TILONU-23235 format. One record per residue (C-alpha): x, y, z; residue in three letters; residue number from 1. Coordinates in steps of 0.05 Angstrom, whole numbers, plus 5000, padded with zeros to 4 digits. Layout:
east;north;up;r;k
X;Y;Z;ALA;NUM
...
This chain:
east;north;up;r;k
5467;5168;4811;MET;1
5487;5231;4778;SER;2
5429;5268;4743;GLY;3
5382;5263;4802;TRP;4
5361;5327;4837;PRO;5
5388;5331;4906;SER;6
5326;5358;4939;SER;7
5255;5380;4928;ASN;8
5283;5450;4927;ALA;9
5324;5435;4866;SER;10
5263;5402;4835;ASN;11
5227;5467;4846;ALA;12
5281;5508;4819;SER;13
5282;5466;4756;LYS;14
5207;5484;4747;ARG;15
5220;5557;4756;GLY;16
5195;5568;4827;ARG;17
5224;5566;4898;SER;18
5198;5524;4951;LEU;19
5248;5547;5003;ALA;20
5196;5577;5051;PRO;21
5158;5509;5050;PHE;22
5214;5460;5044;GLU;23
5218;5449;5122;GLU;24
5142;5435;5124;GLN;25
5149;5385;5068;ARG;26
5206;5351;5105;LYS;27
5168;5352;5169;GLN;28
5106;5322;5135;SER;29
5148;5265;5108;ARG;30
5180;5255;5178;LEU;31
5110;5250;5209;ASN;32
5088;5202;5158;HIS;33
5150;5159;5173;GLN;34
5135;5163;5249;GLN;35
5065;5140;5240;GLN;36
5091;5075;5206;GLN;37
5125;5051;5271;HIS;38
5057;5040;5300;HIS;39
5039;4992;5244;HIS;40
5060;4924;5222;GLN;41
5129;4909;5194;GLN;42
5092;4866;5146;SER;43
5138;4816;5114;TRP;44
5207;4795;5117;ILE;45
5259;4849;5098;PRO;46
5311;4816;5054;PRO;47
5385;4838;5052;PRO;48
5393;4904;5020;ARG;49
5455;4903;4977;LYS;50
5463;4945;4918;SER;51
5485;4906;4857;LEU;52
5538;4927;4809;PRO;53
5519;4961;4744;ILE;54
5486;4907;4700;ALA;55
5449;4906;4634;SER;56
5382;4940;4633;ARG;57
5329;4899;4670;PRO;58
5265;4872;4638;ASN;59
5220;4916;4679;LEU;60
5161;4865;4678;ARG;61
5211;4816;4709;GLY;62
5235;4748;4679;SER;63
5193;4685;4686;PRO;64
5254;4658;4728;GLU;65
5247;4718;4776;ALA;66
5173;4706;4779;HIS;67
5180;4636;4795;ALA;68
5231;4652;4851;ALA;69
5187;4704;4879;ALA;70
5137;4654;4909;GLY;71
5153;4667;4979;THR;72
5116;4751;5036;THR;73
5159;4801;5069;THR;74
5131;4846;5120;ALA;75
5141;4921;5103;THR;76
5151;4968;5159;THR;77
5081;4990;5154;THR;78
5026;4945;5137;THR;79
4966;4982;5168;ALA;80
4909;4939;5196;THR;81
4838;4965;5204;THR;82
4857;4981;5274;ALA;83
4885;5044;5242;THR;84
4829;5059;5198;THR;85
4763;5046;5231;THR;86
4726;5085;5282;THR;87
4698;5026;5322;THR;88
4702;5038;5397;ARG;89
4754;4994;5433;THR;90
4773;4974;5501;SER;91
4835;5001;5534;SER;92
4869;4933;5521;SER;93
4869;4948;5448;SER;94
4913;5008;5459;HIS;95
4963;4974;5506;ASP;96
5010;4937;5461;ASP;97
5035;4895;5518;THR;98
4968;4863;5532;ILE;99
4956;4794;5498;GLY;100
5022;4796;5462;SER;101
5058;4736;5437;PHE;102
5117;4718;5478;THR;103
5151;4665;5436;GLY;104
5226;4670;5416;LYS;105
5269;4643;5360;PRO;106
5265;4567;5354;SER;107
5195;4567;5385;THR;108
5151;4521;5346;LEU;109
5083;4546;5332;ILE;110
5022;4511;5300;GLY;111
5062;4446;5310;ASN;112
5095;4463;5242;ARG;113
5129;4530;5238;TYR;114
5197;4544;5273;LYS;115
5209;4617;5286;ILE;116
5274;4644;5256;VAL;117
5269;4718;5277;ASN;118
5224;4775;5289;ASP;119
5213;4821;5230;VAL;120
5166;4871;5260;GLY;121
5109;4887;5305;LYS;122
5048;4936;5312;GLY;123
4986;4946;5350;THR;124
4956;4882;5320;PHE;125
5015;4836;5344;GLY;126
5080;4812;5314;ARG;127
5105;4787;5248;VAL;128
5159;4733;5248;VAL;129
5199;4696;5195;ALA;130
5191;4621;5206;ALA;131
5213;4556;5173;GLN;132
5156;4509;5150;ASP;133
5181;4444;5180;MET;134
5131;4402;5139;LYS;135
5165;4358;5089;GLY;136
5240;4346;5074;HIS;137
5291;4389;5113;SER;138
5324;4413;5048;ILE;139
5257;4442;5024;THR;140
5239;4477;5086;HIS;141
5217;4545;5062;LYS;142
5213;4608;5100;VAL;143
5145;4640;5109;VAL;144
5118;4703;5142;ALA;145
5072;4693;5199;ILE;146
5029;4748;5227;LYS;147
5016;4729;5300;ILE;148
4955;4767;5327;ILE;149
4951;4794;5398;ARG;150
4903;4756;5443;ALA;151
4852;4813;5442;VAL;152
4783;4796;5415;VAL;153
4779;4855;5368;ARG;154
4843;4841;5333;TYR;155
4831;4767;5330;GLY;156
4762;4776;5299;SER;157
4789;4826;5249;GLN;158
4844;4777;5229;ALA;159
4797;4722;5218;GLU;160
4755;4765;5171;ILE;161
4821;4781;5130;GLU;162
4836;4709;5126;ALA;163
4767;4694;5100;ARG;164
4774;4748;5048;ILE;165
4842;4726;5022;LEU;166
4822;4652;5020;LYS;167
4764;4672;4973;ARG;168
4805;4719;4934;VAL;169
4863;4672;4924;ASN;170
4815;4618;4898;LYS;171
4765;4663;4862;TYR;172
4732;4631;4802;GLU;173
4699;4676;4750;ALA;174
4640;4652;4713;GLY;175
4641;4650;4637;ASN;176
4586;4657;4586;SER;177
4572;4583;4593;ALA;178
4560;4590;4667;GLY;179
4624;4551;4683;LYS;180
4674;4579;4731;GLY;181
4750;4583;4718;HIS;182
4805;4607;4767;ARG;183
4824;4679;4759;ASP;184
4901;4677;4765;SER;185
4902;4750;4786;ARG;186
4878;4727;4854;GLY;187
4947;4698;4869;THR;188
4991;4735;4815;GLU;189
4974;4804;4840;LEU;190
4948;4791;4913;ILE;191
4990;4761;4970;VAL;192
4980;4686;4978;ARG;193
4952;4662;5048;LEU;194
4985;4595;5059;LEU;195
4956;4573;5127;ASP;196
4916;4597;5186;THR;197
4917;4568;5256;PHE;198
4910;4582;5332;TRP;199
4970;4577;5377;HIS;200
4968;4571;5452;ALA;201
5021;4613;5484;ASP;202
5032;4573;5547;GLY;203
5074;4625;5579;LYS;204
5021;4679;5573;ALA;205
4961;4630;5577;SER;206
4931;4659;5515;SER;207
4912;4636;5446;LYS;208
4933;4676;5383;HIS;209
4906;4672;5315;PHE;210
4963;4664;5263;CYS;211
4963;4678;5188;LEU;212
5022;4645;5147;ALA;213
5038;4682;5082;PHE;214
5086;4673;5025;GLU;215
5148;4711;5029;ARG;216
5158;4770;4983;LEU;217
5205;4830;4978;GLY;218
5206;4900;5007;VAL;219
5148;4947;5000;SER;220
5150;5005;4948;LEU;221
5156;5052;5010;TYR;222
5219;5017;5034;ASP;223
5249;5020;4963;PHE;224
5234;5093;4956;MET;225
5260;5109;5027;GLU;226
5324;5071;5014;LYS;227
5338;5114;4953;HIS;228
5320;5180;4986;GLU;229
5251;5183;4950;TYR;230
5282;5196;4882;ARG;231
5227;5189;4828;PRO;232
5225;5123;4792;LEU;233
5235;5122;4716;PRO;234
5170;5130;4680;MET;235
5177;5059;4649;ALA;236
5175;5031;4721;CYS;237
5115;5078;4739;VAL;238
5075;5057;4681;TRP;239
5090;4982;4692;ASP;240
5071;4988;4768;LEU;241
5007;5027;4748;GLY;242
4989;4972;4700;HIS;243
4994;4918;4755;GLN;244
4959;4961;4808;LEU;245
4899;4976;4764;LEU;246
4897;4903;4740;ASP;247
4894;4882;4814;ALA;248
4839;4933;4828;LEU;249
4798;4911;4767;GLN;250
4800;4843;4795;PHE;251
4778;4862;4865;LEU;252
4726;4911;4842;HIS;253
4694;4861;4794;GLU;254
4687;4803;4846;LEU;255
4619;4772;4845;LYS;256
4569;4777;4875;PRO;257
4597;4837;4910;HIS;258
4658;4882;4894;SER;259
4712;4888;4945;LEU;260
4745;4955;4962;THR;261
4816;4948;4992;HIS;262
4808;5015;5032;THR;263
4882;5022;5048;ASP;264
4924;5027;4986;LEU;265
4991;5062;4995;LYS;266
5063;5048;4981;LEU;267
5071;5008;5045;GLU;268
5017;4959;5023;ASN;269
5050;4942;4954;ILE;270
5107;4893;4958;LEU;271
5159;4872;4906;LEU;272
5147;4798;4890;GLN;273
5222;4783;4887;ASP;274
5241;4763;4960;PRO;275
5313;4784;4949;THR;276
5291;4855;4927;SER;277
5349;4854;4877;ALA;278
5367;4919;4846;GLU;279
5398;4940;4782;VAL;280
5421;5006;4747;TRP;281
5384;5032;4688;ARG;282
5409;5094;4656;ASP;283
5446;5115;4719;GLY;284
5384;5100;4762;VAL;285
5375;5045;4813;VAL;286
5309;5005;4798;VAL;287
5284;4937;4822;PRO;288
5307;4880;4780;ARG;289
5236;4856;4773;SER;290
5179;4906;4783;THR;291
5128;4851;4794;ARG;292
5086;4869;4854;ILE;293
5029;4842;4899;LYS;294
4979;4878;4943;LEU;295
4979;4861;5017;ILE;296
4940;4878;5080;ASP;297
4866;4864;5071;PHE;298
4849;4874;5143;GLY;299
4804;4933;5124;GLY;300
4780;4905;5058;ALA;301
4704;4913;5052;THR;302
4652;4882;5009;TYR;303
4602;4929;4978;ASP;304
4543;4901;5012;ASN;305
4575;4904;5082;GLU;306
4574;4958;5136;HIS;307
4626;5010;5118;LYS;308
4670;5045;5168;SER;309
4662;5121;5168;LYS;310
4738;5132;5160;LEU;311
4784;5093;5113;ILE;312
4852;5099;5083;SER;313
4915;5131;5107;THR;314
4908;5206;5106;ARG;315
4950;5222;5045;GLN;316
4915;5172;5003;TYR;317
4844;5187;5025;ARG;318
4792;5205;4975;ALA;319
4752;5268;4980;PRO;320
4685;5232;4988;GLU;321
4713;5199;5050;VAL;322
4737;5264;5079;ILE;323
4670;5295;5066;LEU;324
4631;5236;5094;GLU;325
4590;5226;5031;GLN;326
4597;5152;5027;GLY;327
4649;5111;4992;TRP;328
4657;5050;4948;SER;329
4710;5024;4899;THR;330
4724;5093;4870;PRO;331
4760;5108;4936;ALA;332
4813;5056;4914;ASP;333
4822;5089;4847;ILE;334
4836;5156;4881;TRP;335
4891;5123;4924;SER;336
4920;5092;4861;ALA;337
4927;5162;4830;GLY;338
4963;5188;4893;CYS;339
5009;5126;4891;ILE;340
5027;5134;4816;LEU;341
5038;5211;4828;GLY;342
5083;5198;4888;GLU;343
5126;5146;4851;LEU;344
5135;5195;4791;ALA;345
5146;5254;4835;LEU;346
5186;5227;4894;GLY;347
5141;5259;4946;GLU;348
5071;5255;4971;LEU;349
5021;5284;4924;LEU;350
4978;5310;4983;PHE;351
5028;5326;5038;SER;352
4980;5345;5093;THR;353
4951;5322;5161;HIS;354
4887;5362;5163;GLY;355
4820;5358;5128;ASP;356
4815;5431;5109;ALA;357
4885;5436;5080;GLU;358
4874;5369;5045;HIS;359
4813;5395;5009;LEU;360
4847;5458;4989;LYS;361
4905;5419;4962;LEU;362
4859;5378;4921;MET;363
4831;5437;4890;GLU;364
4901;5463;4873;ARG;365
4920;5397;4842;ARG;366
4859;5381;4800;VAL;367
4811;5441;4804;GLY;368
4749;5461;4838;ARG;369
4698;5417;4871;PHE;370
4634;5403;4831;PRO;371
4573;5445;4854;ASN;372
4540;5415;4917;GLY;373
4597;5370;4935;MET;374
4636;5419;4980;LEU;375
4606;5461;5034;LYS;376
4616;5536;5027;ALA;377
4675;5540;5073;ASP;378
4698;5467;5095;SER;379
4744;5496;5146;GLY;380
4787;5536;5096;ALA;381
4779;5597;5138;SER;382
4815;5566;5197;THR;383
4880;5553;5158;LEU;384
4940;5593;5181;SER;385
4972;5642;5136;LYS;386
5030;5598;5128;ARG;387
4985;5537;5110;LYS;388
4948;5581;5059;LEU;389
5015;5600;5027;GLU;390
5036;5528;5026;TYR;391
4970;5509;4990;VAL;392
4983;5568;4940;ARG;393
5053;5540;4925;SER;394
5026;5474;4904;THR;395
5025;5461;4829;LEU;396
4969;5434;4786;GLY;397
4977;5366;4753;LEU;398
4996;5395;4688;GLU;399
5053;5437;4713;ARG;400
5076;5387;4766;GLU;401
5083;5329;4715;PHE;402
5096;5369;4652;GLU;403
5163;5328;4642;ASP;404
5127;5261;4649;LYS;405
5089;5262;4587;GLY;406
5016;5283;4569;ARG;407
4991;5210;4573;GLN;408
5012;5207;4645;PHE;409
4979;5273;4663;VAL;410
4917;5247;4630;TRP;411
4918;5183;4669;LEU;412
4926;5220;4737;LEU;413
4867;5267;4714;ARG;414
4824;5206;4705;ASP;415
4844;5174;4770;LEU;416
4840;5237;4811;LEU;417
4769;5261;4791;VAL;418
4738;5295;4854;LEU;419
4667;5268;4839;ASP;420
4671;5192;4853;PRO;421
4609;5182;4807;ARG;422
4650;5205;4747;THR;423
4717;5179;4769;ARG;424
4746;5127;4719;VAL;425
4742;5055;4737;SER;426
4801;5008;4736;ALA;427
4773;4971;4676;GLU;428
4766;5037;4638;THR;429
4834;5061;4657;ALA;430
4865;4997;4634;LEU;431
4829;4999;4567;ARG;432
4845;5071;4556;ARG;433
4919;5072;4574;TYR;434
4947;5001;4575;PHE;435
4910;4961;4521;ARG;436
């Protein structure tokens, strides 16, 4: 593992500046970000985490054999549902995690088909369990991930919406010039597969729970980065992950008759496909054996013709137009994608903040001034403390921050992180410009 900088401070030293006065703030921001995740879903089934001995360099796109073996979702520690991103009024029962909770234990049979193996996580929405699908021959009983929603009307309704979206996305047929449809494979190759939905009556609690059964995948990119102390990924991995992410977004954003915005893209909602989450060494760096990924958590996904929540996205991946309440659409996902790729290459959040005013100032430091008329004269900047202002001033622009990652990567981030959503690059244009 030699050759990796041991801390953000050493990274800064390498770039010729000191972040010592702000190192504690950056650490605290990351800690706060981690603590927030415990309120979310541990989405899919965490596989055993064993480092493999040094092996030959991996095929970063993953071998066909690895892809075939990856057809099964894990739950990351932090799949956020719309409960965390919308501003809808809720009853007190929505905030008490004990109300309407599923009480089943291992060996409980749910849906007359799935036998619970163990718990893998829980959140405000309910629980996620690993379960054996008892249908068919006992030798072929596969393990699936089941999201069991609390018996609270709001969460049940939202889960049903997510199920309807995933069923359509997984089976989407794109029309061709002859007017005939053909299945777009990206709906299952890049998006988590929903296998089944059902209602389960919890006799002990006298309640009914809506359940969603998913394929089993590997750990999230967040879990992978956390395990390896947020060390930056090799650029070959970053480019490959970026290609798949933008390909998935092009698919979602070009759905007919209305485009679909994910609204909560972040490392926690991008899972490695390989359920074993196997690792290998490449040039002294630990990387996933296969970098094939899938997007999860469509609880907040919104079609362009639907009512749109005022607030979307997790703070650090939130687009400027969302913060400024100027309306949002698919470009909000593109901004989040830029934040994700920057984080993977940098090893830390691109916008490490928890307040609107500071966030907007950091955006200007990273990518330049807001266009005329987009930002109000002050936008709360005058309320920032002296320490926060110093922290903002210490933040580097994209060119300096990523000067060792290659000009092409800086140009890609520049296109993804355009402040004005009207001129921000689309997924299709980014793919054509940088990957094709």
